[in-house]
C-alpha positions, 0 to 999 in steps of 0.5 A: 500500500505504501507504493500506491500512496507514493505514486498518489502523492506524486500524481498529485504534486503535478500541476492540475492539467498535467496530472489530469492528463497523466491520470486519464491516459494511464489510469483510465486508459484513454488515448492521447487522441481521445484526450486531445479531442476532448480538450480541443488541443493538439495530440502533441500537446497532450503527449508533451504534457504527459511525458513532462508529468511523468518526468516530474513524478520520477524526480518526486519519487526519487526524492522520497524513496 
């Protein structure tokens, strides 16, 4: 359970939009195309935000683990 809590805290440490995009893509299994269409932005913007989010989560987890 501890690992799950760390991941939740890392996800919550992201800016709102970025966290939402990571959540939708990896936890809700929505495609980048579907997220982009729902938000009215390009797939490239969604992909970049998700990648930055994952990098930020990694940095956060490296600090706490």
